[in-house]
C-alpha positions as CSV (number, residue, x, y, z in Angstrom):
1,X,5.0,-18.0,16.9
2,X,4.7,-19.6,13.5
3,X,1.5,-19.0,11.5
4,X,0.0,-22.4,10.6
5,X,-1.9,-22.9,7.3
6,X,-5.1,-23.4,9.3
7,X,-4.6,-20.1,11.2
8,X,-3.9,-18.3,7.9
9,X,-7.0,-19.7,6.4
10,X,-9.0,-18.8,9.5
11,X,-7.7,-15.2,9.3
12,X,-8.6,-14.9,5.6
13,X,-12.1,-16.4,6.2
14,X,-13.0,-14.2,9.2
15,X,-15.4,-11.5,8.0
16,X,-14.9,-7.8,9.0
17,X,-17.2,-6.8,11.8
18,X,-17.9,-4.2,14.5
19,X,-14.8,-5.5,16.5
20,X,-12.5,-5.2,13.5
21,X,-9.7,-2.5,13.9
22,X,-8.2,-0.5,11.1
23,X,-4.9,1.4,11.2
24,X,-2.9,3.2,8.5
25,X,0.9,3.5,8.5
26,X,2.8,5.7,6.0
27,X,6.1,3.9,5.2
28,X,9.2,5.4,3.5
29,X,12.9,4.7,3.3
30,X,13.6,6.1,6.8
31,X,13.3,3.3,9.4
32,X,10.3,3.8,11.7
33,X,8.1,1.9,14.1
34,X,4.9,1.8,16.1
35,X,5.1,0.6,19.7
36,X,1.4,0.3,20.6
37,X,0.2,-2.3,18.2
38,X,-2.7,-4.4,19.6
39,X,-1.6,-8.1,19.8
40,X,-3.6,-10.3,17.5
41,X,-4.0,-11.3,13.9
42,X,-4.0,-8.9,11.0
43,X,-4.3,-8.6,7.3
44,X,-1.8,-6.0,6.0
45,X,-2.6,-4.4,2.7
46,X,0.0,-2.5,0.7
47,X,-1.8,-0.2,-1.7
48,X,1.3,1.4,-3.0
49,X,3.8,0.6,-5.8
50,X,6.8,-0.3,-3.7
51,X,7.4,-3.2,-1.3
52,X,7.4,-2.5,2.4
53,X,9.6,-4.5,4.8
54,X,8.3,-5.2,8.3
55,X,9.8,-6.8,11.4
56,X,8.2,-7.7,14.7
57,X,10.0,-6.4,17.8
58,X,13.3,-5.4,16.2
59,X,14.6,-2.9,13.6
60,X,14.3,-3.9,10.0
61,X,17.4,-5.1,8.3
62,X,16.9,-5.6,4.5
63,X,19.3,-8.5,3.7
64,X,21.8,-8.2,0.9
65,X,21.8,-10.8,-1.9
66,X,22.5,-14.3,-0.5
67,X,23.0,-12.9,3.1
68,X,21.7,-14.9,6.0
69,X,18.0,-14.8,6.8
70,X,16.6,-12.2,9.1
71,X,14.2,-13.7,11.7
72,X,10.8,-12.1,12.3
73,X,10.9,-10.0,9.1
74,X,8.8,-10.2,6.0
75,X,8.0,-8.1,2.9
76,X,4.6,-6.8,1.9
77,X,4.7,-6.6,-1.9
78,X,2.9,-3.8,-3.7
79,X,-0.8,-4.5,-4.1
80,X,-0.6,-7.6,-1.8
81,X,-2.4,-8.6,1.4
82,X,-0.5,-10.7,3.9
83,X,-1.6,-12.3,7.1
84,X,0.4,-11.3,10.2
85,X,0.2,-12.5,13.8
86,X,1.4,-9.7,16.2
87,X,3.1,-11.3,19.2
88,X,4.9,-8.0,20.0
89,X,3.4,-4.5,20.4
90,X,6.3,-3.1,18.4
91,X,6.3,-3.3,14.6
92,X,9.2,-1.8,12.6
93,X,8.9,-0.9,8.9
94,X,10.8,0.6,6.0
95,X,11.0,0.6,2.2
96,X,14.1,0.1,0.1
97,X,13.1,3.3,-1.8
98,X,10.0,5.4,-2.3
99,X,7.0,5.4,0.0
100,X,3.7,3.5,0.5
101,X,0.8,3.3,2.8
102,X,-0.1,0.1,4.7
103,X,-3.6,-0.6,6.0
104,X,-3.5,-2.9,9.0
105,X,-6.8,-4.6,9.7
106,X,-7.0,-6.5,13.0
107,X,-9.4,-9.4,12.9
108,X,-10.4,-10.6,16.4
109,X,-10.7,-14.4,16.4
110,X,-13.0,-15.8,18.9
């Protein structure tokens, strides 16, 4: 499901409240996953100094230079916050090197 500009704006403008959920995930260069992610919309914050690569539903495959695109995968740069729509309860993650911690904040949209 593509994230439209309007949905991304709505996610960003929804305040945190009592129904907000927060989850932390430590990510390193060993591929890993969670399989119990609540479906919905998230803001994912990478507070570390290395990029994390995430993929919905399937294992992460960091593409080589000029390799074909990998569907359902996205990077979370260091210090960045990205919106994410979880349409699968499984989220895979890895770094190219080093480790970081991701904060996933689910923002229920009513």
